[in-house]
C-alpha positions, 0 to 999 in steps of 0.5 A, a space after each residue: 516515502 509513500 510507497 514504503 509506508 504502503 508496503 509496511 501496512 500491506 506486508 507488515 501490519 496486514 501480513 499479506 505475502 509479497 509473492 501474491 497478486 493480492 499483496 501487490 493489489 493491496 499495496 497499490 491500493 493503499 499507496 494510490 489512496 494516500 497519494 490521491 488524498 494528499 493531492 486533494 488537500 
């Protein structure tokens, strides 16, 4: 669920291409940031 949301933000909202390293990095960063934020609560 979190991964799909991170991919939606990266590839849908920010419109970064899936075929680039930048897209992978941004998607991972968003996913990891959300995951860490949830665990801290």
